[in-house]
C-alpha positions in Angstrom: -51.9 57.4 35.2 -53.9 56.2 32.5 -51.0 55.1 30.7 -49.8 53.2 33.6 -53.1 51.0 33.3 -53.3 50.5 29.7 -49.9 49.4 30.0 -50.3 46.8 33.2 -53.7 45.6 30.5 -51.4 44.9 28.0 -49.0 42.9 29.8 -51.9 40.5 31.5 -53.3 40.1 28.0 -49.7 38.8 26.9 -49.7 36.5 30.3 -52.8 34.9 29.9 -51.8 32.7 27.1 -49.2 31.4 29.1 -51.1 31.0 32.6 -53.7 29.0 30.3 -50.9 27.0 29.1 -49.6 26.4 32.4 -52.7 25.1 33.7 -53.2 23.2 30.5 -49.8 21.5 30.3 -50.2 19.4 33.8 -53.8 18.2 32.6 -52.1 17.0 29.0 -49.5 15.3 30.9 -52.1 13.7 33.3 -54.1 12.5 30.3 -51.4 11.0 28.3 -50.3 9.3 31.7 -54.0 8.0 31.8 -53.6 6.8 27.9 -50.4 5.3 28.5 -51.4 3.3 31.6 -54.5 2.2 30.1 -52.6 0.7 26.9 -49.4 -0.4 28.5 -48.7 -3.9 29.4 -45.4 -5.1 31.4 -44.1 -8.4 30.9 -41.8 -9.9 33.9 -38.3 -11.2 32.9 -39.9 -15.2 33.8 -43.1 -14.4 31.1 -44.3 -14.0 27.9 -47.3 -12.0 26.9 -50.0 -13.7 24.8 -51.6 -11.2 22.5 -55.6 -11.6 21.4 -56.9 -8.9 18.8 -60.3 -8.5 19.1 -61.1 -6.0 16.5 -59.4 -4.2 13.5 -57.6 -7.1 11.9 -59.9 -9.1 9.7 -60.7 -12.6 9.8 -58.0 -15.5 10.1 -57.4 -17.5 6.9 -59.6 -20.5 7.0 -58.2 -23.3 9.2 -55.7 -21.0 10.9 -55.4 -20.8 14.6 -53.1 -18.2 15.1 -52.8 -14.7 13.2 -49.4 -14.3 11.6 -50.1 -10.8 9.6 -52.3 -8.8 12.3 -55.7 -10.7 11.7 -58.1 -11.0 14.6 -57.5 -13.6 16.9 -54.6 -15.0 18.8 -51.5 -13.4 17.7 -48.4 -15.6 16.6 -45.8 -13.3 17.9 -45.6 -13.2 22.0 -44.7 -10.4 23.9 -41.1 -10.3 25.5 -40.2 -9.1 29.1 -40.4 -5.3 29.3 -43.0 -2.5 28.8 -45.3 -2.5 26.0 -47.6 0.3 25.0 -50.9 1.1 22.8 -52.5 -2.3 23.5 -55.7 -0.8 23.9 -58.1 -2.9 26.4 -61.1 -2.3 24.0 -58.9 -4.1 21.0 -56.6 -6.2 22.8 -56.4 -8.8 25.6 -53.1 -9.7 26.8 -52.5 -12.7 29.3 -49.2 -13.8 30.6 -47.3 -17.1 31.1 -44.5 -18.4 32.1 -41.5 -18.9 29.9 -41.0 -22.7 29.0 -37.5 -24.1 30.8 -36.0 -28.0 30.1 -34.0 -28.6 33.1 -30.5 -30.5 32.6 -30.9 -34.3 31.6 -34.1 -33.8 29.7 -35.4 -32.8 26.4 -38.5 -31.5 25.2 -40.7 -33.1 22.9 -42.9 -30.6 20.6 -46.3 -30.9 18.9 -47.6 -27.9 17.3 -51.4 -27.0 16.8 -51.0 -25.2 13.5 -49.5 -25.3 10.2 -49.4 -27.0 7.2 -50.4 -30.7 6.8 -47.8 -33.1 6.8 -46.8 -34.8 3.7 -48.5 -37.8 2.8 -46.8 -41.3 4.8 -45.2 -38.6 7.3 -45.9 -39.0 11.1 -43.3 -36.3 12.2 -42.6 -33.1 11.0 -38.9 -33.1 9.4 -36.2 -32.0 11.7 -35.2 -28.1 11.5 -31.9 -27.0 10.7 -32.4 -23.5 12.6 -34.1 -24.4 15.7 -34.1 -20.8 16.9 -36.3 -19.9 13.8 -38.4 -22.8 14.8 -39.6 -21.7 18.1 -40.7 -18.4 16.7 -44.3 -18.9 16.0 -44.6 -16.0 13.7 -41.8 -17.7 11.6 -42.9 -20.9 12.0 -46.3 -20.1 10.6 -45.1 -17.6 8.1 -41.8 -17.8 6.2 -40.8 -21.2 7.6 -44.1 -22.9 6.4 -43.8 -25.2 9.5 -45.9 -28.4 9.6 -48.9 -29.1 11.9 -48.2 -32.0 14.3 -45.3 -34.0 16.1 -41.9 -32.3 15.5 -38.9 -34.6 14.9 -36.9 -31.3 16.3 -36.4 -31.1 20.3 -35.8 -28.7 22.8 -32.4 -29.0 24.7 -31.9 -27.8 28.0 -32.6 -24.1 28.5 -35.3 -21.5 28.8 -37.4 -20.6 26.1 -40.2 -18.1 25.0 -42.6 -20.4 22.9 -46.1 -19.5 22.2 -48.2 -22.1 24.1 -50.8 -21.7 21.9 -48.6 -23.1 19.2 -46.4 -25.5 21.0 -47.2 -28.1 23.2 -44.2 -29.3 25.1 -43.6 -32.9 26.5 -40.2 -33.2 28.8 -38.7 -36.6 28.9 -35.1 -37.8 29.9 -32.2 -37.3 27.3 -30.9 -40.2 25.9 -28.1 -41.0 28.0 -25.7 -44.1 27.0 -23.6 -45.0 29.9 -20.1 -46.6 29.9 -19.9 -50.3 28.9 -23.5 -50.0 27.1 -24.5 -49.0 23.4 -28.1 -47.7 22.7 -30.0 -49.6 19.3 -32.1 -47.4 17.6 -35.3 -48.4 16.0 -36.3 -45.4 13.7 -39.7 -44.5 13.1 -38.7 -41.7 10.7 -36.4 -41.7 7.5 -36.3 -43.5 4.2 -38.4 -46.5 3.7 -36.6 -49.0 2.2 -37.7 -52.4 0.6 -35.3 -55.1 2.0 -35.2 -58.5 3.7 -32.5 -57.5 5.8 -32.9 -57.3 9.6 -31.3 -53.9 9.9 -30.9 -50.7 7.8 -28.5 -48.0 7.4 -28.5 -45.0 9.7 -31.1 -42.4 8.8 -33.2 -44.8 7.2 -36.4 -46.1 8.9 -35.8 -49.6 10.9 -33.4 -50.9 13.1 -30.0 -48.9 12.6 -26.9 -51.4 11.9 -24.8 -48.7 13.8 -25.5 -48.3 17.5 -25.1 -45.1 19.4 -21.7 -45.2 21.6 -21.3 -43.6 25.3 -22.8 -40.5 25.8 -25.9 -38.1 25.5 -28.1 -37.6 22.6 -30.8 -35.3 21.9 -33.1 -37.2 19.9 -37.0 -37.5 19.8 -37.6 -40.7 21.7 -40.8 -41.3 20.2 -39.5 -41.2 16.5 -36.2 -43.1 17.7 -36.8 -45.8 20.1 -33.8 -46.9 22.2 -32.7 -50.1 23.4 -29.6 -50.4 25.7 -27.4 -53.4 25.3 -24.8 -54.3 27.9 -21.6 -55.2 26.0 -19.4 -56.1 29.1 -18.6 -60.0 29.7 -21.3 -61.9 31.2 -20.6 -65.0 33.7 -23.2 -67.7 34.2 -23.0 -70.6 36.3 -25.3 -73.6 36.1 -24.0 -75.1 39.5 -25.0 -75.4 43.1 -22.3 -72.5 44.3 -22.4 -68.9 43.3 -19.3 -67.7 41.7 -18.0 -64.2 42.6 -19.4 -61.6 40.6 -22.5 -63.4 39.4 -26.2 -61.8 40.2 -28.3 -63.8 42.4 -31.0 -63.8 40.0 -28.9 -65.8 37.4 -30.0 -69.4 36.7 -27.6 -71.6 38.8 -28.9 -75.0 38.9 -26.4 -77.8 37.3 -27.3 -79.2 34.0 -29.0 -82.5 34.5 -28.1 -85.1 31.8 -28.9 -88.5 30.7 -25.8 -90.8 29.3 -26.1 -93.5 26.5 -26.1 -96.2 29.3 -29.2 -94.9 31.0 -27.6 -92.9 33.9 -28.8 -89.5 34.8 -26.6 -87.1 36.5 -25.8 -83.2 36.9 -23.2 -81.4 35.1 -21.7 -78.2 36.8 -21.2 -75.9 33.8 -19.7 -72.1 33.6 -20.1 -70.2 30.7 -18.8 -66.8 30.1 -20.1 -64.3 26.8 -20.6 -60.9 25.6 -22.2 -59.1 22.9 -19.9 -56.6 21.1 -20.8 -53.5 20.2 -21.4 -54.0 16.3 -23.3 -57.0 17.1 -25.7 -55.6 19.6 -28.2 -54.5 16.8 -28.3 -57.9 15.3 -29.1 -59.2 19.1 -31.9 -56.6 19.5 -33.3 -57.6 15.9 -33.5 -61.2 16.6 -34.2 -61.5 20.4 -35.3 -58.2 21.4 -32.5 -57.1 23.9 -29.7 -58.3 25.9 -32.3 -58.8 29.1 -33.5 -61.9 27.1 -30.1 -63.4 25.9 -29.8 -65.4 29.1 -33.2 -66.5 29.6 -34.2 -67.1 26.0 -31.0 -67.9 24.4 -27.8 -69.1 26.3 -29.8 -71.0 29.1 -32.1 -73.2 26.5 -29.0 -73.6 24.2 -26.6 -75.1 26.9 -29.1 -77.3 28.3 -30.1 -78.5 25.1 -26.3 -79.2 23.6 -24.8 -81.0 26.8 -27.9 -83.2 27.1 -27.8 -84.0 23.5 -23.9 -84.6 23.7 -24.2 -87.0 26.8 -26.9 -88.9 25.0 -23.7 -90.1 22.6 -21.4 -91.5 25.2 -21.7 -93.9 28.2 -21.6 -92.2 31.8 -18.1 -93.6 32.6 -16.4 -92.1 29.6 -18.2 -88.8 30.1 -16.5 -88.5 33.5 -12.9 -89.8 32.2 -13.4 -87.4 29.0 -14.8 -84.2 30.3 -12.3 -82.3 28.6 -13.5 -83.7 25.1 -17.0 -82.7 26.2 -16.0 -79.4 27.2 -14.5 -78.6 23.8 -17.3 -79.9 21.8 -20.1 -78.6 23.6 -18.0 -75.4 23.3 -17.8 -75.5 19.9 -21.4 -76.0 19.2 -22.4 -73.4 21.7 -20.2 -71.0 19.7 -21.6 -71.8 16.4 -25.3 -71.7 17.7 -25.2 -68.3 19.4 -23.0 -66.6 16.7 -26.1 -66.5 14.6 -27.5 -64.2 17.2 -25.0 -61.8 17.7 -23.3 -63.2 20.9 -20.0 -64.2 21.3 -19.1 -67.1 23.7 -15.7 -66.6 25.5 -15.4 -69.6 27.4 -17.2 -73.2 28.6 -16.0 -74.9 31.2 -17.1 -78.1 32.9 -16.9 -78.4 36.7 -18.2 -81.5 39.0 -19.9 -84.2 37.0 -22.2 -86.4 39.0 -22.6 -86.9 42.8 -22.5 -89.6 45.2 -26.4 -90.2 44.7 -26.2 -90.5 40.6 -22.6 -91.8 39.8 -21.5 -93.1 43.4 -21.9 -96.7 42.7 -20.6 -96.7 39.1 -17.2 -95.0 40.4 -16.5 -97.0 43.1 -17.1 -100.3 41.0 -14.6 -99.0 38.4 -12.1 -97.9 41.5 -12.8 -101.5 42.6 -12.0 -102.8 39.4 -8.8 -100.8 39.1 -7.6 -101.7 42.4 
């Protein structure tokens, strides 16, 4: 009997650690669960996590805004989607922000709040050869030695996990050169050349002598100013009647001229011209763009040339030799507009005078011939 009791006691002594372990394990698992819950952060697929370290990392270098090497403060590296652990609330603050999205047909202009100072004379940081490295804030501020301020590089359409504490993004439309037009580029960056020429080579600072043809261009529209130039044929009639294909807004009044013998009469004139692709930069540099060609160049030139030529002949000679006037005026107009990069395609004279201005003169001449 005694032997049985001693055996049972021995068995209980052996089972006691197991029982205690069985009770302690759930408590340990619960404690670990609480620890992980307190230190874990979940970032959704359309978010990033911005981490601010409150202690344990030391001070930031002087002049820095973001921490690259674990210093106290806002960390350059962001948290990607998923679960992240050991971000203790007493040591870290983690906030969430949406990812940066650039929609199709747009670009993102970037400005950075931290980094090295721009080189003297620079307005924009040089373009990055590897854009993926540029948008990595830790690499940008560390090994990449990125510059603070406006960036020449842009974001193309897509989604980006940028640290908004470093990058400020402004969305603008992409440069889209349509069919029948070219884009003349005025560059505010690049090599600064000392030259008396109006145009510079591509890559230099100034108006490029080579325009951009049809297509989409992902260029920084602050650093590169674009002027669209229509290179299709333009027809304008200085007449009382609107020609097919002409815009209502075009100047259509006949040219009023005064002949050598004192007659003042209207002349119907039709002019067609165009700006070639290669001449588009010259037009922009001399006139400002194709929007000003008609009002600032073509119309004043047409009026001046036809009036000056009319002053050299008598009214009847003008009427009888309109083809001579047409050829002479066309030659003069071609020469004058060519200097500004505008090509004259045709000049035609229609009706000359009317009943009120030349009616009596023409009747007299008709009666004399009869």
